[in-house]
C-alpha positions, 0 to 999 in steps of 0.5 A, spaced: 456 445 555 458 440 550 453 443 545 456 450 546 463 447 545 460 444 538 457 450 536 463 454 537 467 449 533 463 449 528 463 457 527 470 457 527 470 452 522 466 456 518 470 462 519 476 459 516 472 456 510 470 463 509 477 466 509 479 460 505 474 461 500 474 468 499 469 473 501 463 475 496 462 469 492 457 463 493 460 456 495 460 454 487 464 459 485 471 460 485 476 465 484 482 464 479 488 467 477 486 466 469 482 461 465 485 455 461 488 457 455 483 459 450 487 456 444 487 449 448 480 446 449 482 440 452 485 445 458 477 447 459 475 440 459 480 438 464 478 444 468 471 442 468 472 435 470 476 438 476 470 442 478 465 436 477 461 440 473 455 436 471 454 436 464 460 436 458 462 442 456 462 440 449 455 437 449 450 440 444 444 437 447 439 443 449 438 439 455 445 439 458 446 446 458 445 447 466 451 446 470 456 447 465 463 449 466 465 457 465 471 461 466 469 468 466 471 475 468 466 478 474 462 484 472 466 489 475 472 486 471 477 486 477 477 478 478 476 472 474 472 466 477 470 459 475 463 455 476 458 450 474 452 454 471 447 455 465 450 456 458 446 462 456 446 465 449 450 471 448 448 476 443 453 479 438 457 485 440 457 482 448 462 478 452 459 474 458 461 476 465 459 473 472 454 477 475 455 475 483 447 474 483 445 468 478 448 461 476 448 463 469 452 469 466 450 476 464 454 480 459 457 487 457 458 491 451 464 490 447 463 494 441 468 499 443 474 493 443 479 495 438 479 487 436 476 481 438 469 483 440 464 477 438 460 478 431 455 473 432 451 469 437 454 464 441 453 460 448 457 463 454 460 456 455 464 457 449 467 464 451 474 461 449 472 462 442 473 470 444 480 470 448 479 478 448 473 477 452 477 474 458 483 479 458 482 484 463 486 489 467 484 488 474 487 494 477 484 499 471 477 494 471 477 494 464 478 490 458 484 490 455 481 490 448 478 497 450 482 503 447 481 507 453 483 501 457 491 503 456 489 510 457 487 509 464 493 505 465 498 510 462 494 515 467 494 511 473 502 510 472 503 518 470 499 520 476 503 515 481 509 517 478 507 525 479 505 523 486 512 520 487 516 526 484 512 530 489 513 526 495 521 526 493 521 533 492 517 534 499 522 530 502 528 533 499 525 540 501 524 538 508 531 535 508 534 541 506 530 545 511 532 540 517 539 541 515 539 549 515 535 548 522 541 544 524 546 549 522 543 554 525 542 550 531 550 549 531 551 556 530 547 558 536 550 553 540 557 556 538 555 563 540 553 561 546 559 557 548 563 563 546 559 567 550 559 562 556 567 562 555 568 570 555 563 570 561 568 565 565 574 569 563 571 575 566 569 572 572 576 569 573 579 576 571 575 579 577 576 574 582 584 574 581 584 582 581 580 582 587 584 577 590 590 581 589 587 587 591 586 584 598 593 581 599 596 588 597 591 591 602 593 586 607 601 587 606 600 595 607 596 594 613 601 589 616 607 594 614 603 600 617 602 596 623 609 594 624 611 601 623 607 603 629 609 598 633 616 600 632 615 607 634 611 605 640 617 602 643 622 607 641 618 612 645 618 608 651 
């Protein structure tokens, strides 16, 4: 029994830990809102210390290029992550990215950048030398420096506004139809009430007429009967 409880407790802790860490990332990779300031190397060194990366970010020793601090966009360009991984050479015309598979970065072509694409080989840990490789539009999943990225943003904005306009028009149309239906129902109710009142008046009129006729007949009958009685007694 104690063993079962222990296993359940461990599973619960694991579930909580995964929720806190986020899904789809290894234990050594962390999502961040943004990288340290590319213009301030001390922020990168401090981030490396907080992550307890094994080797110094500024070391040029070839034997100390593993477990080095990285802060990169993901290969999907929809999030930014930091991790301790192997610093690899990146060719001109490319930006380093995290690829979800290895402990070293991958890369993406940036030749369509309007500006800021690396023009010479560098190591992935020094991505802070190329700030445009760090700037991404998460919603559009593109580098901000790409010419079409702003077009994508404008398209999404226009599409959203168009959909909102259509929804507003549909809502207005439905509201007008609802108001018209309400007015029609009110008109029908007024007609029905008028017809009902006319019917009630006719019923009352007929009832009163019948009552008056019955009373008149009774009076005539009484008068006739009285005359016959008087005539009968006179004959005697």
